C-alpha positions as a printed Julia matrix, in Angstrom:
279×3 Matrix{Float64}:
  -1.26  48.41    4.72
   2.13  46.24    3.59
   1.74  43.78    1.82
   3.21  41.94   -1.39
   4.51  42.35   -5.04
   2.93  41.31   -7.72
   4.02  38.67  -10.99
   5.43  39.99  -14.37
   3.49  41.02  -16.78
   3.43  41.67  -20.69
   4.5   45.2   -21.64
   5.71  45.39  -18.1
   8.69  47.91  -16.62
  10.52  45.29  -14.85
  13.48  46.2   -12.5
  16.72  43.91  -12.62
  16.02  42.04   -9.52
  12.56  40.61  -11.3
  10.13  43.27   -9.96
   7.34  44.82  -12.5
   6.95  49.0   -10.51
   3.99  49.11  -13.47
   1.9   47.05  -11.18
   1.0   48.71   -7.74
   2.4   47.11   -4.93
   1.25  47.95   -1.2
   3.92  47.5     0.44
   5.21  50.74   -1.81
   1.52  52.19   -1.2
   2.55  52.35    1.85
   5.49  53.79    1.31
   3.72  56.39   -0.03
   1.45  57.16    2.41
   3.93  57.76    4.62
   6.1   60.13    2.93
   9.16  57.53    1.69
  10.6   57.8    -1.89
  10.64  54.1    -2.2
   7.18  53.53   -4.52
   6.88  54.27   -8.31
   4.32  56.47  -10.89
   1.18  53.2   -10.28
   1.93  53.36   -6.47
   0.56  56.94   -6.54
  -1.62  56.29   -8.92
  -3.55  53.72   -6.88
  -3.1   55.58   -3.8
  -4.84  58.8    -5.5
  -8.28  56.44   -6.86
  -8.21  54.69   -3.26
  -8.05  58.0    -1.75
 -11.6   58.6    -3.39
 -13.31  55.97   -1.82
 -11.99  56.41    1.86
 -10.08  59.7     2.36
  -8.53  58.58    5.87
  -6.3   56.24    4.17
  -3.43  58.63    5.03
  -4.12  59.42    8.06
  -4.75  55.66    9.22
  -1.32  54.67    7.61
   0.22  57.06    9.59
  -1.59  56.14   12.88
  -1.04  52.57   11.86
   3.08  53.02   11.53
   2.85  54.59   15.24
   0.45  51.67   16.44
   3.78  49.7    15.42
   6.55  51.64   17.0
   3.94  51.99   20.35
   3.64  48.69   20.6
   7.06  47.43   20.14
   8.43  49.77   22.43
   5.9   48.1    25.16
   6.7   44.39   24.08
  10.28  45.08   24.99
   9.92  47.62   27.51
   7.27  46.38   29.73
   7.03  42.97   28.71
  10.49  41.78   28.27
  10.35  40.92   24.69
  13.92  40.52   22.72
  12.9   38.57   19.7
  10.86  39.39   17.23
   9.39  38.05   14.46
   7.49  40.96   11.61
   5.37  38.73    8.88
   4.79  41.15    5.67
   7.43  44.03    6.99
   7.33  46.05    3.65
   9.67  48.44    2.89
  11.7   50.51    5.55
  10.88  53.36    6.96
  11.22  55.98   10.02
  11.5   53.37   13.41
  11.57  50.28   12.48
  10.92  47.14   14.61
  15.01  46.87   15.01
  15.3   50.3    15.84
  12.34  50.74   18.47
  13.09  47.58   20.29
  17.25  48.14   20.18
  16.64  51.23   21.65
  15.37  49.58   24.69
  18.06  46.86   24.56
  20.71  47.2    21.84
  20.86  42.92   22.03
  17.19  42.71   20.36
  17.15  40.12   17.36
  14.66  40.84   14.72
  14.02  38.96   11.49
  11.19  40.64    8.85
   9.76  38.35    6.68
   8.47  39.55    3.46
   8.53  38.08   -0.12
   8.9   41.4    -2.27
  12.43  41.02   -3.51
  12.26  45.55   -3.56
  12.09  44.73    0.09
  14.62  42.07    0.3
  17.06  44.22   -1.82
  16.45  47.44   -0.07
  16.46  45.97    3.83
  19.38  43.97    2.94
  20.92  46.79    2.32
  20.34  48.78    5.29
  20.58  45.86    7.79
  24.34  45.25    6.64
  25.78  46.6     9.66
  23.45  45.12   12.27
  24.27  42.0    13.26
  21.13  41.09   15.51
  18.97  42.11   12.36
  17.93  40.13    8.87
  15.37  40.48    6.03
  13.97  36.83    4.57
  12.1   36.7     0.96
   9.69  34.08    1.88
   5.84  33.54    1.89
   4.36  34.69    5.22
   1.71  31.8     4.79
   5.12  29.42    4.42
   5.43  29.27    8.28
   8.08  25.84    7.97
  10.28  27.21    5.81
  10.07  30.49    8.04
  10.93  28.96   11.22
  14.03  26.76    9.3
  15.37  29.18    7.74
  18.73  30.1     8.91
  17.71  33.94   10.03
  15.6   32.62   12.03
  17.97  29.57   13.0
  20.34  31.94   13.99
  18.76  35.23   15.71
  16.07  33.77   17.34
  16.83  31.33   20.61
  13.7   28.75   20.9
  13.92  28.75   23.9
  13.01  32.41   25.24
   9.77  34.12   24.24
   9.31  35.81   20.74
   6.84  38.42   19.48
   5.58  37.88   16.38
   3.7   40.5    14.23
   1.06  40.52   11.54
   0.54  44.22   11.22
  -1.63  45.59    8.76
  -0.78  42.65    6.59
  -3.71  39.88    6.85
  -5.73  41.65    4.52
  -3.65  41.21    2.02
  -4.54  37.29    2.34
  -7.47  35.91    0.79
  -9.87  33.84    2.63
  -8.59  30.7     0.57
  -5.36  31.35    2.5
  -6.78  30.94    5.74
  -5.67  33.66    7.95
  -7.07  32.51   11.16
  -5.01  29.0    10.25
  -1.81  31.22    9.9
  -2.11  32.63   13.04
  -2.71  29.42   14.95
   0.16  27.54   13.18
   2.39  30.29   14.18
   1.25  30.17   17.94
   1.99  26.44   18.24
   5.55  27.22   16.47
   6.3   29.91   19.83
   7.94  29.2    23.14
   6.56  29.84   26.43
   5.34  33.47   27.34
   5.66  34.81   23.52
   3.23  37.26   22.25
   1.73  38.05   18.89
   0.62  41.23   17.79
  -2.53  41.02   15.12
  -4.48  43.67   13.03
  -5.81  44.04    9.82
  -8.22  46.97    7.84
 -12.22  46.61    8.7
 -15.21  48.46    8.35
 -19.06  47.68    9.73
 -19.94  49.29    5.89
 -20.64  46.66    3.67
 -20.0   48.8     0.5
 -16.39  50.29    1.79
 -15.59  46.77    2.39
 -16.97  45.31   -1.22
 -15.37  48.68   -3.06
 -12.02  48.47   -1.69
 -11.31  45.12   -2.31
 -12.42  45.15   -6.0
 -10.12  48.21   -6.38
  -7.24  46.74   -4.52
  -7.96  43.48   -6.15
  -7.38  44.99   -9.37
  -5.08  47.17   -9.49
  -2.43  44.75   -7.7
  -3.47  42.12  -10.07
  -4.84  39.76   -7.29
  -2.37  40.28   -4.71
  -5.1   41.18   -1.92
  -7.34  39.78    0.41
 -10.4   41.46    1.44
 -11.46  44.18    3.99
 -12.79  42.48    6.83
 -15.13  42.71    9.48
 -14.72  43.38   13.22
 -15.58  39.41   14.42
 -13.22  38.29   11.39
 -10.24  39.87   13.47
 -11.32  38.48   17.08
 -11.5   35.0    15.25
  -7.8   35.73   14.04
  -7.16  36.02   18.07
  -8.48  32.69   19.15
  -5.34  31.72   20.19
  -4.25  34.59   22.51
  -4.87  36.34   25.62
  -5.38  39.98   25.01
  -3.87  42.22   27.08
  -5.51  45.35   28.14
  -6.94  47.49   26.14
  -8.14  44.37   23.93
  -9.56  44.54   20.45
  -9.81  48.2    19.32
  -8.58  50.51   16.73
  -4.81  50.5    16.57
  -4.68  54.99   17.4
  -7.16  53.83   20.82
  -4.19  50.88   22.08
  -2.11  52.39   25.38
  -2.01  56.19   22.98
   0.61  58.59   23.31
   1.28  62.08   22.79
   1.56  60.66   19.09
   2.33  63.54   17.22
   0.24  62.19   13.47
  -2.81  63.68   12.23
  -6.26  62.32   13.52
  -8.18  59.97   11.25
 -11.11  62.54   10.89
 -13.7   60.22    8.78
 -14.64  56.2     9.63
 -15.47  54.62    6.45
 -12.91  52.07    7.79
 -10.23  51.48   10.4
  -7.58  49.2    11.21
  -8.25  47.02   13.93
  -6.74  44.52   16.06
  -4.87  43.96   19.53
  -1.84  42.36   21.39
  -1.71  38.69   22.94
  -0.12  35.92   24.96
   0.07  32.75   22.86
  -2.27  29.9    24.9
   0.23  27.77   26.08
């Protein structure tokens, strides 16, 4: 659940680099759920309120992070991917994409995309000594700007396969942003042999979808999309040839010996999969 930040407003507490921390950010809420320290009282309060409606939220976040670690390892170790573009990366935490990939091959290259200035600042500082990684402050919907940017030009070889990640970010986009079109546009820019990872929050309950969507839209002052249905995620993955096990709740995607708590209630789930981009 890694989304962009919110704009400044009247009466705001604004950091020197232009972020109003009295408005919750999904990226910082996610950081709090993972036990991080780069969050503020507004983010923690928003998490507390959301937990009343979806008590599995913390376990879901932990399992989603473990899925990210697992899937990056599989992409690097089993499919030979050495280049990654992580859309809507959120705040750095333990075992980021570059750390997992570079354990397989130290020459693996990663570009993180996020439009939150806090992500850019903290991520940039952490990655200063890693020449094979970069953080690009950009809107993940601006595919042309991303693929023409200096970090992508420097780190991503357009003749070699790339893994494009959309992990727990598409629910941050409203329908008007056309998430399915975004996935198709990125797929069109990737070279032969490339892969994509797509997952987002879904629920079989219309009430859960509506309550969480309204709550998050209010909390983040409009920086939210919606909780969707499984059929929506399947539509997002239309440009992909999915690998086994297809579209699943993410803790069921090639599970290992993950030392994270099981999700005990199923009012919602993180749902998605991995696939090759069709030529």
